[in-house]
Each structure stands twice: as C-alpha cells, then as structure tokens.
Wavefront OBJ file of the C-alpha trace (Angstrom):
o trace
v 45.306 141.649 58.530
v 45.460 137.834 56.879
v 48.809 137.930 55.077
v 50.395 135.368 52.775
v 54.449 134.878 51.511
v 55.593 133.127 48.653
v 59.354 132.763 48.563
v 60.299 131.998 52.189
v 64.039 133.573 51.585
v 66.081 135.719 53.973
v 64.446 138.412 52.669
v 60.509 137.329 53.019
v 61.917 136.231 56.526
v 63.618 138.927 57.371
v 60.668 141.273 56.313
v 58.041 139.018 58.307
v 60.465 138.859 61.360
v 60.525 142.502 61.520
v 56.875 143.073 61.065
v 55.791 140.328 63.758
v 58.142 141.912 65.970
v 57.095 145.252 65.256
v 53.328 144.713 65.721
v 52.072 144.879 62.402
v 51.113 141.757 62.401
v 50.629 138.624 64.249
v 52.230 135.212 63.355
v 49.037 133.686 63.661
v 48.289 135.461 60.475
v 51.071 134.503 58.804
v 51.566 132.207 55.671
v 54.358 131.307 54.015
v 54.601 129.047 51.267
v 57.952 127.707 49.194
v 58.279 124.571 47.270
v 61.602 123.879 49.410
v 61.300 122.247 52.727
v 64.259 123.777 53.949
v 63.250 127.157 53.059
v 60.153 125.832 54.671
v 61.068 124.918 57.970
v 63.551 127.861 58.500
v 60.926 130.297 57.876
v 58.333 128.327 60.097
v 61.315 127.995 63.132
v 62.262 131.903 62.591
v 58.349 133.326 62.152
v 56.433 131.291 63.578
v 53.709 131.399 60.984
v 52.038 128.373 59.213
v 54.131 127.140 56.434
v 52.697 124.977 53.278
v 54.097 124.172 49.813
v 50.365 124.855 48.395
v 50.224 128.042 46.557
v 46.266 127.334 47.624
v 47.023 127.457 51.862
v 46.751 131.071 50.884
v 43.189 131.271 49.406
v 42.342 133.625 52.640
v 45.142 135.986 52.837
v 43.999 139.733 51.772
v 47.641 140.673 51.864
v 50.727 138.862 49.764
v 54.236 139.094 49.959
v 55.702 138.199 46.712
v 59.358 137.160 47.553
v 60.385 135.353 44.855
v 62.759 134.941 41.766
v 61.950 137.735 39.279
v 60.812 134.659 36.844
v 58.995 132.987 39.439
v 56.641 136.449 39.069
v 53.815 135.554 36.409
v 53.404 131.658 37.674
v 53.107 133.129 41.122
v 50.571 135.694 40.115
v 48.354 133.839 38.067
v 48.150 130.875 40.976
v 47.315 133.732 42.931
v 44.306 135.130 40.777
v 42.882 131.588 40.650
v 42.683 131.023 44.268
v 41.616 134.293 45.029
v 38.110 133.209 43.186
v 37.441 136.972 42.277
v 38.428 138.292 45.373
v 39.995 141.558 45.412
v 44.425 141.601 47.378
v 46.843 143.937 48.051
v 50.407 141.933 46.005
v 53.474 143.791 47.719
v 56.026 142.763 45.045
v 59.886 142.813 46.151
v 61.339 141.310 42.789
v 64.460 143.107 41.522
v 63.341 144.699 37.896
v 59.803 143.114 37.720
v 57.261 146.350 36.711
v 54.204 147.411 38.021
v 52.700 146.907 34.049
v 54.418 143.196 34.546
v 53.017 142.750 37.327
v 49.290 144.344 36.816
v 49.152 142.413 33.332
v 50.105 139.126 34.979
v 47.331 139.804 38.286
v 43.585 139.782 37.751
v 41.922 143.278 37.761
v 40.666 143.607 41.611
v 44.695 143.003 42.309
v 45.928 146.114 43.533
v 49.683 146.057 43.256
v 52.780 147.924 44.967
v 56.595 147.316 44.154
v 59.516 147.257 46.625
v 63.045 147.581 46.258
v 64.621 146.954 50.185
v 68.374 146.252 50.464
v 70.186 143.439 52.275
v 70.733 145.442 55.533
v 67.104 144.683 56.271
v 68.319 140.629 57.075
v 69.542 142.733 60.647
v 66.782 145.552 60.685
v 68.436 148.177 59.501
v 67.022 148.146 56.154
v 66.655 151.234 53.337
v 63.637 150.471 50.807
v 61.792 152.641 47.911
v 58.599 151.585 46.879
v 56.104 152.775 44.380
v 52.337 151.890 43.994
v 50.689 150.693 40.407
v 47.611 152.466 39.284
v 44.534 150.883 41.535
v 46.570 151.005 44.510
v 44.426 153.481 47.417
v 46.523 155.409 50.159
v 45.773 152.546 52.559
v 47.840 150.791 50.381
v 50.693 152.696 50.697
v 51.228 152.524 54.513
v 50.389 148.865 55.037
v 53.349 148.779 52.530
v 54.963 151.355 54.245
v 54.413 149.944 58.239
v 55.664 146.346 56.508
v 59.008 147.537 55.166
v 59.726 149.686 58.180
v 59.780 147.463 60.416
v 63.122 146.076 59.132
v 64.302 150.102 58.522
v 63.345 153.442 56.807
v 60.803 153.117 53.285
v 60.263 156.052 51.022
v 57.495 156.040 48.404
v 59.173 157.084 44.561
v 57.744 157.473 41.840
v 58.310 154.056 39.593
v 60.547 156.458 37.690
v 63.097 156.148 40.355
v 62.805 152.675 41.393
v 65.982 151.854 39.009
v 67.783 154.960 40.990
v 66.822 152.968 44.167
v 68.205 150.012 42.819
v 71.675 151.650 42.215
v 71.676 153.525 45.434
v 70.344 151.525 47.928
v 69.545 148.443 47.154
v 72.978 147.846 45.518
v 74.980 150.628 48.323
v 75.384 148.148 50.497
v 78.330 146.488 48.631
v 79.651 150.123 48.091
v 79.894 150.040 51.657
v 81.425 147.346 52.323
v 84.088 148.031 50.235
v 85.018 151.835 51.942
v 84.943 149.365 55.386
v 87.433 147.183 53.703
v 89.445 150.237 52.350
v 89.159 151.822 55.976
v 90.339 148.654 57.428
v 93.403 148.112 55.254
v 94.455 151.822 56.287
v 94.251 150.868 59.571
v 96.453 147.945 59.250
v 98.852 150.062 57.138
v 99.098 152.184 60.271
v 99.789 149.097 62.683
v 96.471 148.310 64.292
v 95.607 144.506 63.861
v 93.161 143.257 61.399
v 90.319 142.389 63.237
v 90.424 145.481 65.231
v 90.380 147.806 62.312
v 87.163 145.716 60.645
v 85.593 146.105 63.984
v 86.767 149.914 64.273
v 86.130 150.941 60.489
v 82.497 149.437 60.553
v 81.765 150.718 63.842
v 82.996 154.192 62.698
v 80.416 154.338 59.265
v 78.031 152.449 61.584
v 78.316 155.945 63.940
v 78.142 158.051 61.146
v 75.192 157.118 59.788
v 73.611 156.727 62.582
v 74.580 160.841 63.106
v 73.077 161.355 59.725
v 70.067 160.042 60.191
v 69.070 161.159 64.092
v 70.571 164.258 63.968
v 68.895 165.093 60.505
v 71.702 167.435 59.817
v 73.480 167.485 56.253
v 76.279 165.273 55.884
v 78.339 168.314 54.820
v 77.906 169.884 58.353
v 78.514 166.856 60.324
v 81.724 166.268 58.542
v 82.570 170.124 58.934
v 82.116 169.550 62.726
v 85.064 166.818 62.761
v 87.672 169.007 60.597
v 89.579 171.776 62.573
v 91.800 173.979 60.433
v 95.280 172.575 59.295
v 94.537 168.829 61.594
v 94.697 165.154 60.433
v 90.609 164.673 58.998
v 91.303 167.471 56.395
v 94.685 166.013 55.515
v 92.619 162.682 54.863
v 89.577 164.207 53.447
v 92.349 166.201 50.464
v 93.389 162.733 50.046
v 90.124 161.188 49.364
v 89.035 164.449 46.715
v 92.925 164.009 45.276
v 92.037 160.292 43.892
v 88.306 160.931 43.076
v 85.930 158.527 46.256
v 83.776 161.340 45.792
v 83.194 160.937 41.673
v 83.947 156.990 42.246
v 80.757 156.574 44.554
v 78.665 159.161 42.426
v 79.593 156.746 38.935
v 78.725 153.690 41.071
v 75.475 154.655 41.663
v 75.258 156.026 37.771
v 76.429 152.514 36.524
v 74.037 150.636 38.640
v 71.095 152.723 37.869
v 71.468 152.245 34.078
v 71.904 148.202 34.692
v 68.922 148.621 36.529
v 67.227 149.889 33.904
v 68.663 147.505 31.012
v 67.770 144.126 33.098
v 63.989 145.453 33.599
v 63.658 145.797 30.027
l 1 2 3 4 5 6 7 8 9 10 11 12 13 14 15 16 17 18 19 20 21 22 23 24 25 26 27 28 29 30 31 32 33 34 35 36 37 38 39 40 41 42 43 44 45 46 47 48 49 50 51 52 53 54 55 56 57 58 59 60 61 62 63 64 65 66 67 68 69 70 71 72 73 74 75 76 77 78 79 80 81 82 83 84 85 86 87 88 89 90 91 92 93 94 95 96 97 98 99 100 101 102 103 104 105 106 107 108 109 110 111 112 113 114 115 116 117 118 119 120 121 122 123 124 125 126 127 128 129 130 131 132 133 134 135 136 137 138 139 140 141 142 143 144 145 146 147 148 149 150 151 152 153 154 155 156 157 158 159 160 161 162 163 164 165 166 167 168 169 170 171 172 173 174 175 176 177 178 179 180 181 182 183 184 185 186 187 188 189 190 191 192 193 194 195 196 197 198 199 200 201 202 203 204 205 206 207 208 209 210 211 212 213 214 215 216 217 218 219 220 221 222 223 224 225 226 227 228 229 230 231 232 233 234 235 236 237 238 239 240 241 242 243 244 245 246 247 248 249 250 251 252 253 254 255 256 257 258 259 260 261 262 263 264 265 266
C-alpha cells in the first residue's frame, strides 16, 4: 500500500517507524506531510520516508493516517478530498475525540474511515490502542488499521460507544501508572533505597508484572495470589493498599477520564 501521513509529530512518527520495522509498509511507500520543517526533517530522519509541506503530494496514497491536532482534521480531510479526485481512500484518524460521524461528514462518500486511540507508550513500541470502523469501512480496512497499530503494541477493535472508555483506560492510563511507579519509588526511598535505584526497581517491577499478565494469559488476581503467601510480606502490603483505597481510586480515575473524554467529544 501507499501510505500518506498527515502530521509528522511524535505519534505519527512512532507508528510509521513501527510499521516499517515490522514490514507492514516499506519506507519507499510512505509520504509524510507537515507544515513545520523541523517536524518533516525529524520524520524523514526517523523513517527514511519522503516528506512534503504540500498535501497534494499525498495524491498517490491509498491510505491516509491523520495524526494532526483534532481542530485540523476538517481542513486536512477537505484537502484530501480535493486531491483524491474521486478515487477511494482509507482514512485512519488518531485525533483524540474526533468521532466517526465528524470524520465521515468531512470526507468524501467513497472515503472509508477508521478512528483509533493509541497511547504514548507506542513511542517505545509498547502501545495499547483501541479502534473502531466507520460505516463504509471493510474487514480488510480493519486488518490494515490493526496491523499499523500493532506494529507498536497491541490493538483491539471496539464499537465506537467504547472509544471514550478506551481513552479513559489506556489513553490516559500511562499517567496513572507513572504515579504508581513514583509512589512505589517513594516507598523504596522511605525504606532506605537510593532514589535512582528505587525508580529503576519500581519501573522494572511494573514492566515485569505487565509482561506476566500478557504472556501467561492468567487473570491478574491469580498472579497476585501466586505472590501472596499466608502471613507474609505481600499480604501485609496488599492490606495497606486496600485500607488506603488504591483499587477504588484507579477505578474512579478511569471513570472520570472516560466522562471527560465524552464531554470533550461533544
């Protein structure tokens, strides 16, 4: 496929780096477009793709990745319609809060639309994304979007009504985990571990625990019980977490972020 990228920022660059690295697309088949020279230069250096400041340069691309700011989406799609000259296109948008209805309203009738929500760990190849299909998108379009997003992590297709929940969970979730890592490190420092060592131990603990969930397929509660011996240190720590409401705080955080995502999308 010929892939055009509208918006050569960090997330667009990360997705294309992953797609090229995993063989989803060749660098020679990618064209990046951005009005800012520094962004174009960084994208070209990171991916080996050709870049341009002119959206018309993407005319030969049959797939468009929209990685611009949400407010720029209508303009970008309007230009894409002009340059397509009646030819069909698959459009994959990663703009937060821009609905399928808004995307399809701004696109041509023969444009097929996919809405996606990746998260920032995609920048290091460990992203978690949700995506949903527009009314004209096909099963092949779903495969294309999934391949692109899974080049930098995992991707799960959901109905659009769950996209705000995806935003609240995995979109905003990295920030929650950074707070958890920082708090664990603080606990280590309080117990006498030097700060730098405490941060590394906490971060690796979170990374390893996540890998155990994904690689074993076990429920997190089962893995928790494997670490928790009767009368031991872990159950003492877990009791402290329950007393101080960590579980309910995280549940409420996802709910609050989901509600805010819904508000911003209106």
